[in-house]
C-alpha positions as CSV (number, residue, x, y, z in Angstrom):
1,M,18.3,22.4,5.0
2,P,14.8,23.3,6.3
3,L,12.0,20.8,5.9
4,T,9.9,23.0,3.7
5,P,7.9,21.7,0.8
6,S,9.7,21.7,-2.5
7,N,9.8,25.1,-4.3
8,S,7.6,26.6,-1.5
9,S,9.5,29.9,-1.7
10,Q,8.6,30.3,-5.3
11,R,4.9,29.6,-5.0
12,Q,2.0,29.9,-2.5
13,I,1.2,26.6,-1.0
14,K,-2.4,25.5,-1.6
15,C,-3.9,23.5,1.3
16,K,-5.1,20.1,0.0
17,H,-8.6,19.2,1.3
18,V,-9.2,15.4,1.7
19,G,-12.6,14.0,2.5
20,F,-13.1,10.6,4.2
21,L,-16.4,8.9,3.7
22,L,-16.9,6.4,6.5
23,Q,-19.0,3.3,5.7
24,P,-20.6,1.3,8.5
25,N,-18.1,-1.1,10.1
26,F,-15.1,0.7,8.6
27,T,-11.6,-0.2,9.8
28,M,-10.3,2.3,12.3
29,L,-6.7,1.4,11.7
30,A,-6.9,2.1,8.0
31,L,-8.5,5.5,8.6
32,S,-5.9,6.5,11.2
33,S,-3.1,5.3,8.9
34,A,-4.3,7.6,6.1
35,I,-4.8,10.7,8.3
36,E,-1.7,10.6,10.4
37,P,0.9,11.2,7.6
38,M,-1.0,14.4,6.7
39,R,-1.1,15.6,10.3
40,M,2.6,15.0,10.6
41,A,3.3,16.7,7.3
42,N,1.6,19.8,8.6
43,Q,3.5,19.6,11.9
44,L,7.0,19.1,10.4
45,S,6.6,21.7,7.6
46,G,5.1,24.3,9.8
47,E,2.5,24.8,7.1
48,T,-1.1,23.7,6.7
49,L,-0.4,21.4,3.7
50,Y,-3.5,19.3,4.3
51,R,-6.9,19.4,6.0
52,W,-9.5,16.7,6.2
53,T,-13.2,16.3,6.7
54,I,-14.9,13.2,8.0
55,L,-18.2,12.3,6.2
56,S,-21.0,9.9,6.5
57,E,-24.0,9.3,4.2
58,D,-26.5,11.0,6.5
59,G,-24.2,13.0,8.8
60,R,-24.8,10.7,11.8
61,V,-22.3,8.8,13.9
62,V,-20.6,5.9,12.3
63,T,-19.6,2.7,14.2
64,A,-16.3,1.2,13.2
65,S,-15.6,-2.5,13.1
66,D,-14.0,-2.4,16.5
67,G,-17.1,-0.9,18.0
68,L,-15.9,2.7,18.4
69,K,-18.4,5.4,17.4
70,V,-17.0,8.3,15.3
71,E,-18.7,11.6,15.0
72,V,-18.5,13.1,11.5
73,D,-18.2,16.6,10.3
74,S,-20.8,16.5,7.5
75,C,-23.1,14.4,5.4
76,I,-22.5,13.9,1.7
77,N,-25.4,16.3,0.8
78,N,-23.5,19.4,2.0
79,Y,-21.5,20.9,-0.7
80,V,-17.8,21.0,0.1
81,E,-14.8,21.6,-2.2
82,F,-12.5,18.6,-2.1
83,D,-9.3,17.8,-3.8
84,T,-9.6,14.1,-2.9
85,V,-12.2,11.9,-1.4
86,L,-11.4,8.4,0.0
87,V,-14.0,5.8,0.8
88,C,-13.2,4.0,4.1
89,G,-14.5,0.5,4.0
90,G,-14.2,-2.5,6.4
91,V,-16.4,-5.5,7.3
92,D,-19.3,-6.4,5.0
93,I,-18.7,-3.6,2.5
94,K,-21.2,-5.1,0.0
95,G,-24.0,-4.7,2.6
96,T,-23.2,-0.9,2.9
97,V,-23.8,0.0,-0.7
98,T,-26.6,2.5,-1.4
99,R,-27.7,4.2,-4.6
100,K,-27.2,7.6,-2.9
101,V,-23.6,7.1,-2.2
102,L,-22.9,5.7,-5.6
103,S,-24.5,8.7,-7.2
104,W,-22.5,11.1,-5.0
105,L,-19.3,9.4,-6.0
106,T,-20.2,9.6,-9.7
107,H,-20.9,13.3,-9.3
108,L,-17.5,13.8,-7.7
109,S,-15.9,12.0,-10.6
110,R,-17.5,14.5,-13.0
111,C,-16.1,17.3,-11.0
112,N,-12.6,15.9,-11.6
113,I,-12.0,15.2,-7.9
114,V,-9.5,12.4,-7.2
115,L,-11.2,9.4,-5.8
116,G,-9.9,6.5,-3.8
117,G,-10.7,3.7,-1.4
118,I,-8.9,2.2,1.5
119,C,-9.3,-1.3,2.9
120,T,-12.4,-2.5,1.2
121,G,-13.6,1.0,0.2
122,S,-12.6,0.6,-3.5
123,Y,-15.5,-1.8,-3.8
124,L,-17.9,1.1,-3.9
125,L,-15.9,2.9,-6.6
126,A,-15.9,-0.3,-8.7
127,K,-19.6,-0.8,-8.1
128,A,-20.2,2.8,-9.4
129,G,-18.2,2.0,-12.5
130,L,-15.5,4.5,-11.5
131,L,-12.6,2.0,-11.7
132,D,-13.3,0.6,-15.1
133,G,-10.0,0.7,-17.0
134,Y,-8.0,1.6,-13.9
135,Q,-5.4,-0.3,-12.1
136,S,-6.9,-1.0,-8.6
137,T,-6.4,-2.9,-5.4
138,I,-8.5,-3.9,-2.4
139,H,-8.0,-5.9,0.8
140,W,-7.0,-9.5,-0.1
141,E,-10.2,-11.0,1.4
142,L,-12.3,-9.3,-1.5
143,L,-9.7,-9.5,-4.2
144,A,-10.9,-12.7,-5.9
145,S,-14.6,-11.8,-5.8
146,C,-13.9,-8.3,-7.2
147,Q,-12.0,-9.8,-10.1
148,E,-15.0,-11.9,-10.9
149,E,-17.6,-9.1,-10.3
150,F,-15.8,-6.3,-12.1
151,P,-13.9,-7.7,-15.1
152,L,-13.3,-4.1,-16.5
153,V,-11.2,-3.2,-13.4
154,K,-7.6,-4.2,-13.6
155,S,-7.5,-5.7,-10.1
156,S,-4.1,-6.3,-8.5
157,N,-2.7,-7.7,-5.3
158,Q,-0.5,-4.7,-4.7
159,L,-0.5,-2.9,-1.3
160,F,-1.6,0.3,-3.0
161,I,-1.9,1.8,-6.5
162,L,-1.9,5.4,-7.7
163,D,-3.4,5.4,-11.2
164,R,-4.1,8.9,-12.6
165,D,-7.0,10.3,-10.6
166,R,-7.7,7.1,-8.6
167,M,-5.9,5.9,-5.5
168,T,-6.7,2.5,-4.0
169,C,-5.2,0.8,-1.0
170,S,-5.5,-2.4,1.0
171,G,-6.1,-2.3,4.7
172,G,-4.1,-2.3,7.9
173,T,-1.1,0.1,7.8
174,A,-0.8,0.1,4.0
175,P,-2.5,3.6,3.8
176,I,0.6,5.0,5.6
177,D,2.7,4.0,2.7
178,M,0.2,5.2,0.1
179,M,-0.1,8.7,1.8
180,L,3.7,8.9,2.1
181,Q,3.9,8.3,-1.6
182,V,1.4,11.1,-2.3
183,I,3.2,13.5,0.0
184,S,6.5,12.7,-1.6
185,K,5.2,13.5,-5.0
186,E,3.6,16.7,-3.9
187,Y,6.2,18.1,-1.4
188,G,9.4,16.1,-1.7
189,K,11.3,13.1,-0.3
190,A,12.9,14.9,2.6
191,L,9.5,15.6,4.2
192,T,8.3,12.0,3.6
193,T,11.5,10.6,5.2
194,A,11.1,12.8,8.3
195,I,7.5,11.7,8.7
196,S,8.4,8.0,8.5
197,D,11.1,8.6,11.1
198,M,8.6,10.2,13.4
199,F,6.4,7.1,13.1
200,S,9.3,4.7,13.4
201,H,8.2,3.5,10.0
202,E,11.6,2.6,8.8
203,N,10.9,0.8,5.6
204,I,8.5,2.7,3.3
205,R,6.8,0.3,1.0
206,D,6.0,1.2,-2.6
207,E,3.6,0.2,-5.3
208,N,5.7,-2.9,-6.2
209,D,5.1,-4.4,-2.8
210,Q,2.4,-7.1,-2.6
211,Q,-0.2,-8.0,0.0
212,R,0.7,-11.2,1.8
213,I,-2.4,-13.4,1.3
214,P,-2.7,-16.4,3.7
215,L,-2.2,-19.5,1.7
216,Q,-5.1,-21.2,3.2
217,H,-7.4,-18.4,1.9
218,I,-6.1,-19.1,-1.6
219,V,-6.1,-22.9,-1.8
220,G,-8.7,-23.8,0.8
221,A,-8.3,-25.7,4.1
222,T,-8.4,-29.1,2.3
223,Q,-5.2,-28.6,0.4
224,S,-2.9,-29.5,3.3
225,K,-0.2,-31.1,1.1
226,L,0.2,-27.9,-1.0
227,Q,0.4,-25.9,2.2
228,D,3.1,-28.3,3.5
229,V,5.2,-27.9,0.3
230,V,5.0,-24.1,0.5
231,A,6.0,-24.2,4.2
232,L,9.0,-26.3,3.2
233,M,9.9,-23.8,0.5
234,E,9.8,-21.0,3.0
235,A,12.0,-22.9,5.4
236,N,14.6,-23.6,2.7
237,I,15.4,-20.3,0.9
238,E,19.2,-20.5,1.0
239,E,19.6,-24.3,0.3
240,I,16.8,-24.7,-2.3
241,L,15.2,-28.1,-2.7
242,C,14.5,-29.7,-6.1
243,L,11.0,-30.5,-7.3
244,D,11.5,-34.2,-6.7
245,E,12.5,-33.6,-3.1
246,L,9.4,-31.4,-2.5
247,A,7.1,-34.0,-4.1
248,N,8.5,-36.9,-2.1
249,Y,8.1,-34.9,1.2
250,V,4.3,-35.0,0.7
251,D,4.1,-38.4,-1.0
252,L,3.1,-37.0,-4.4
253,S,4.6,-37.5,-7.8
254,R,6.3,-34.6,-9.5
255,R,3.5,-34.3,-12.0
256,Q,0.8,-34.3,-9.3
257,L,2.6,-31.5,-7.5
258,E,2.9,-29.4,-10.7
259,R,-0.9,-29.8,-11.3
260,L,-1.7,-28.7,-7.7
261,F,0.4,-25.5,-8.1
262,Q,-1.1,-24.8,-11.5
263,K,-4.7,-25.3,-10.3
264,Y,-4.5,-23.4,-7.1
265,L,-1.7,-20.9,-7.5
266,D,-1.7,-20.5,-11.3
267,C,2.0,-21.0,-11.7
268,S,4.6,-23.8,-11.6
269,P,6.3,-24.8,-8.3
270,H,9.6,-23.4,-9.7
271,R,8.1,-20.0,-10.3
272,Y,6.4,-19.9,-6.9
273,Y,9.7,-20.8,-5.2
274,L,11.6,-18.2,-7.2
275,Q,9.1,-15.5,-6.1
276,L,9.5,-16.5,-2.5
277,R,13.3,-16.2,-2.8
278,L,13.1,-12.8,-4.6
279,G,10.7,-11.5,-2.0
280,K,13.1,-12.5,0.8
281,A,15.9,-10.8,-1.2
282,R,14.0,-7.6,-1.4
283,Q,13.5,-7.6,2.3
284,L,17.2,-8.1,2.9
285,L,18.1,-5.3,0.4
286,K,15.8,-2.8,2.2
287,Q,16.3,-3.9,5.8
288,T,20.0,-4.9,6.1
289,N,23.5,-3.8,5.1
290,M,24.3,-7.2,3.5
291,S,26.1,-6.9,0.2
292,I,24.3,-7.9,-3.0
293,I,26.4,-11.1,-3.3
294,E,25.7,-12.1,0.3
295,I,22.0,-11.6,-0.4
296,A,22.2,-13.6,-3.6
297,I,23.8,-16.5,-1.7
298,A,21.3,-16.2,1.2
299,C,18.4,-16.5,-1.2
300,G,19.7,-19.5,-3.1
301,F,21.2,-17.9,-6.3
302,V,24.3,-19.4,-7.8
303,S,25.7,-16.1,-9.1
304,T,25.2,-12.4,-8.7
305,P,24.4,-11.8,-12.4
306,H,21.7,-14.5,-12.3
307,F,20.2,-12.9,-9.2
308,S,20.3,-9.4,-10.7
309,K,18.5,-10.6,-13.9
310,C,15.8,-12.4,-12.0
311,Y,15.3,-9.5,-9.6
312,R,15.1,-7.0,-12.4
313,N,12.5,-9.1,-14.3
314,S,10.4,-9.3,-11.2
315,F,10.6,-5.8,-9.8
316,S,11.6,-3.8,-12.9
317,I,14.6,-2.4,-11.1
318,P,18.1,-4.0,-10.6
319,P,19.0,-4.8,-7.0
320,R,21.9,-2.3,-7.1
321,D,19.5,0.5,-7.9
322,E,17.2,-0.6,-5.2
323,R,20.1,-0.4,-2.7
324,N,21.0,3.1,-4.1
325,V,17.5,4.3,-3.4
326,L,17.8,3.0,0.1
327,A,21.1,4.8,0.6
328,K,19.6,8.1,-0.5
329,N,16.7,7.6,2.0
330,K,19.2,7.1,4.8
331,Q,21.0,10.3,3.8
332,F,17.7,12.2,4.2
333,A,17.2,10.5,7.6
334,A,20.7,11.5,8.7
335,S,19.9,15.2,8.1
336,K,16.5,15.0,9.8
337,E,17.6,16.3,13.2
338,S,19.2,19.5,11.8
339,S,16.3,19.9,9.4
340,L,13.7,19.8,12.2
341,G,15.7,22.4,14.1
342,S,15.8,24.7,11.1
343,I,12.2,24.4,10.3
344,K,11.2,25.3,13.9
345,V,13.5,28.4,13.8
346,Q,12.1,29.4,10.4
347,H,8.5,29.0,11.5
348,Q,9.1,31.1,14.6
349,H,10.7,33.7,12.5
350,Q,7.7,33.8,10.2
351,Q,5.4,34.2,13.1
352,H,7.3,37.2,14.5
353,H,7.0,38.9,11.1
């Protein structure tokens, strides 16, 4: 089966045009992670499914947070038709806000252009009021302050979120997963799987995956006992410890430990421990061939039904269905080699005609 976009034979493919607005000190890794899936989609499909334009406020070179200087294609004053515009943020995003950029983003919103932000870029959308009422995410360093500053935005700790005509994403390599999700919706899972294989990106993360926030950032450097308890939990996933054992380890009473968790982590020790175990179970489901009962035991659950119930409550999907999705992805990957050969032959045939 050739790796052509879904239903491409019945319709003419419209090339999607994506604009990237670079803010000073933007994160280069996040920008590259957003562009590369589109480049590979073009390469593997033999079609120009996407093109992109790099922008800055004034059309001048922009310096990334790693010191590299990037020449842009245009300034925001020049009229260009976009399907999507993504704001690329990085270090000190609050110091890069200008009235001109906020007005431009507001204008794009009125033109029904999909808007988004990667790394800290969604801060500008929130500042312009363009995320009010939307589910949104941002790099974990700014998450708490954005929740305080923008109460009308439904801020979340997810890796990325696609909510109607908004797409927001945390930093690092998370834009790869967001763009793969977009490509999958527009052109099919087979193409997405082939792209991830080309990048050796074996485990595609979805919107249910969370950013891992360093505990010290959440609770502060002074809460060493709380950090010690969490480290103990992480080291004892299979043979879980009771609350009294955890409290004794750091020389606290049960009640004192409960108050610490409630104050700094907004949940009970039991709930936090459960989420750690479920997170580990999800990794094992996606990354290993262990059976569901083996995973349940490895993550401290006394029975498979109890594990399945907790997993479904947390991730809105039973572990068996999660495993079935993984199996389907592997089937796509198994057919990749023959698909790549077919698409190359087909593309050469089209060129000759």
